[in-house]
C-alpha positions as CSV (number, residue, x, y, z in Angstrom):
1,X,-22.4,52.6,2.7
2,X,-21.1,49.4,1.1
3,X,-22.1,47.1,3.9
4,X,-25.8,48.1,3.7
5,X,-25.7,47.6,0.0
6,X,-24.2,44.2,0.4
7,X,-26.8,43.2,2.9
8,X,-29.6,44.5,0.7
9,X,-28.2,42.4,-2.2
10,X,-28.0,39.3,-0.1
11,X,-31.5,39.7,1.2
12,X,-32.8,40.3,-2.3
13,X,-31.0,37.2,-3.6
14,X,-32.6,35.0,-0.9
15,X,-36.0,36.8,-0.8
16,X,-35.7,37.9,2.8
17,X,-37.2,41.0,4.5
18,X,-35.5,44.3,4.0
19,X,-34.6,45.2,7.6
20,X,-30.9,44.8,8.5
21,X,-29.9,42.2,11.1
22,X,-29.4,43.3,14.7
23,X,-25.7,42.5,14.6
24,X,-25.2,45.0,11.8
25,X,-26.9,47.8,13.8
26,X,-24.6,47.3,16.7
27,X,-21.5,47.2,14.6
28,X,-22.4,50.6,13.0
29,X,-22.8,52.1,16.4
30,X,-19.2,51.2,17.4
31,X,-17.6,53.0,14.4
32,X,-14.3,51.0,14.0
33,X,-11.7,52.5,11.7
34,X,-11.7,50.9,8.3
35,X,-8.6,49.2,7.0
36,X,-8.4,48.1,3.4
37,X,-8.0,44.3,3.6
38,X,-7.3,43.8,-0.1
39,X,-6.0,45.8,-3.0
40,X,-8.5,48.1,-4.6
41,X,-9.9,46.6,-7.8
42,X,-8.9,49.7,-9.9
43,X,-5.2,48.7,-9.6
44,X,-5.8,45.3,-11.3
45,X,-5.9,44.9,-15.1
46,X,-9.3,44.1,-16.6
47,X,-8.1,40.6,-17.7
48,X,-7.5,39.6,-14.1
49,X,-10.9,41.0,-12.9
50,X,-12.8,39.1,-15.6
51,X,-10.7,35.9,-15.7
52,X,-12.4,32.7,-14.4
53,X,-11.2,31.3,-11.1
54,X,-8.9,28.3,-10.9
55,X,-10.5,25.1,-12.0
56,X,-10.8,22.5,-9.3
57,X,-10.8,19.0,-10.6
58,X,-12.2,16.2,-8.6
59,X,-10.3,13.0,-8.4
60,X,-11.8,10.5,-10.7
61,X,-13.5,7.5,-8.9
62,X,-11.4,5.2,-11.2
63,X,-8.2,6.5,-9.6
64,X,-9.6,5.9,-6.1
65,X,-10.7,2.4,-7.1
66,X,-7.3,1.6,-8.6
67,X,-5.5,2.9,-5.5
68,X,-7.8,0.8,-3.2
69,X,-7.3,-2.3,-5.4
70,X,-3.5,-1.9,-5.3
71,X,-3.6,-1.5,-1.5
72,X,-5.7,-4.6,-1.3
73,X,-3.3,-6.6,-3.5
74,X,-0.4,-5.4,-1.3
75,X,-2.2,-6.5,1.8
76,X,-3.0,-9.9,0.4
77,X,0.6,-10.5,-0.7
78,X,1.6,-9.9,2.9
79,X,-1.2,-12.2,4.2
80,X,-0.2,-15.0,1.9
81,X,3.4,-14.6,3.0
82,X,2.4,-14.8,6.6
83,X,0.4,-18.0,5.9
84,X,3.4,-19.5,4.2
85,X,5.8,-18.2,6.8
86,X,8.3,-17.2,4.1
87,X,8.6,-14.6,1.4
88,X,7.0,-14.9,-2.1
89,X,9.2,-16.8,-4.5
90,X,10.6,-14.1,-6.9
91,X,9.6,-15.7,-10.1
92,X,6.1,-16.4,-8.9
93,X,5.8,-12.8,-7.7
94,X,6.9,-11.5,-11.1
95,X,4.4,-13.7,-12.9
96,X,1.7,-12.5,-10.6
97,X,2.6,-8.8,-11.2
98,X,2.1,-9.3,-15.0
99,X,-1.6,-10.0,-14.4
100,X,-4.1,-7.1,-14.2
101,X,-4.9,-5.9,-10.7
102,X,-8.3,-7.5,-10.5
103,X,-6.9,-10.9,-11.3
104,X,-4.0,-10.4,-8.9
105,X,-6.6,-9.8,-6.2
106,X,-8.6,-12.8,-7.2
107,X,-5.6,-15.1,-7.1
108,X,-4.3,-13.9,-3.8
109,X,-7.8,-13.8,-2.2
110,X,-8.4,-17.4,-3.3
111,X,-5.1,-18.6,-2.0
112,X,-5.4,-16.9,1.4
113,X,-9.0,-18.0,1.9
114,X,-8.3,-21.7,0.9
115,X,-5.3,-21.9,3.2
116,X,-7.0,-20.0,6.0
117,X,-10.0,-22.3,5.9
118,X,-7.9,-25.4,5.8
119,X,-6.2,-24.2,9.0
120,X,-2.8,-25.0,7.5
121,X,0.1,-22.6,7.9
122,X,3.8,-22.7,8.0
123,X,6.2,-25.3,6.6
124,X,3.5,-27.9,6.0
125,X,1.4,-25.6,3.7
126,X,4.2,-23.6,2.1
127,X,4.5,-25.7,-1.0
128,X,0.7,-25.9,-1.2
129,X,0.3,-22.1,-1.0
130,X,2.8,-21.4,-3.7
131,X,1.6,-24.3,-5.9
132,X,-2.0,-22.9,-5.6
133,X,-0.9,-19.4,-6.6
134,X,1.2,-20.8,-9.5
135,X,-1.7,-22.8,-10.8
136,X,-4.1,-19.8,-10.6
137,X,-1.6,-17.5,-12.4
138,X,-1.2,-20.1,-15.1
139,X,-5.0,-20.5,-15.4
140,X,-5.2,-16.8,-16.0
141,X,-2.7,-16.8,-18.8
142,X,0.4,-16.1,-16.8
143,X,3.7,-17.9,-17.1
144,X,4.3,-19.1,-13.5
145,X,7.2,-21.4,-12.9
146,X,7.6,-22.8,-9.4
147,X,10.7,-24.7,-8.5
148,X,10.1,-27.1,-5.7
149,X,11.0,-25.9,-2.2
150,X,14.7,-26.2,-1.6
151,X,15.4,-27.8,1.8
152,X,18.3,-26.3,3.7
153,X,21.6,-27.9,3.0
154,X,22.8,-30.2,5.7
155,X,26.4,-30.2,6.6
156,X,27.4,-33.6,5.4
157,X,30.3,-35.1,7.2
158,X,32.3,-36.9,4.6
159,X,34.5,-39.7,5.7
160,X,38.1,-38.6,6.1
161,X,41.2,-40.7,6.6
162,X,43.3,-39.3,9.3
163,X,46.8,-40.5,10.2
164,X,47.0,-40.9,13.9
165,X,49.7,-41.8,16.4
166,X,52.1,-44.5,15.5
167,X,51.3,-44.2,11.8
168,X,47.9,-45.9,12.1
169,X,45.3,-44.8,9.5
170,X,41.7,-44.4,10.8
171,X,38.5,-43.4,9.1
172,X,36.4,-40.9,10.8
173,X,33.4,-38.8,10.0
174,X,34.5,-35.3,9.1
175,X,37.0,-33.1,10.9
176,X,36.8,-32.9,14.7
177,X,35.1,-29.9,16.0
178,X,37.1,-27.5,18.1
179,X,35.8,-27.0,21.6
180,X,35.8,-23.8,23.5
181,X,38.5,-23.7,26.2
182,X,35.7,-22.9,28.7
183,X,34.0,-26.2,28.1
């Protein structure tokens, strides 16, 4: 009786009394037909039977820390962009990426905290945010170049000479805009 031997071994291993549990007594009384759940051990080669199980390697804490730090840097990049109301300048972002992760986090955390505490966001602080990040990258040995913010181009209306009726020449500002027929 394999089950009884297994229970006896289990009780011996844990130093328990030798009487079988009540659940085992009731199962024996029912007499269910036995079905082999696994292949018999005699069919397996001895190398398989004595081979150690698969090795389970725990993830190193350094990997978890690096993943967390990368996620934190990504979050801070987004936060600084939201403060500035515009995307990171490409050159500045490349210079930031050349720094180690810990320094990237320090730079971005400092920039977001200083801008957040000053209460400035948007167009007024955009140059200040990027300037602050560029200075911090340079202070940490990076090569940050920051071109000044480029204002949107205004459509300049150059003065144009137009020949009107009766051969008169008049000077106007730019070409006339066409109006929609519905106006």
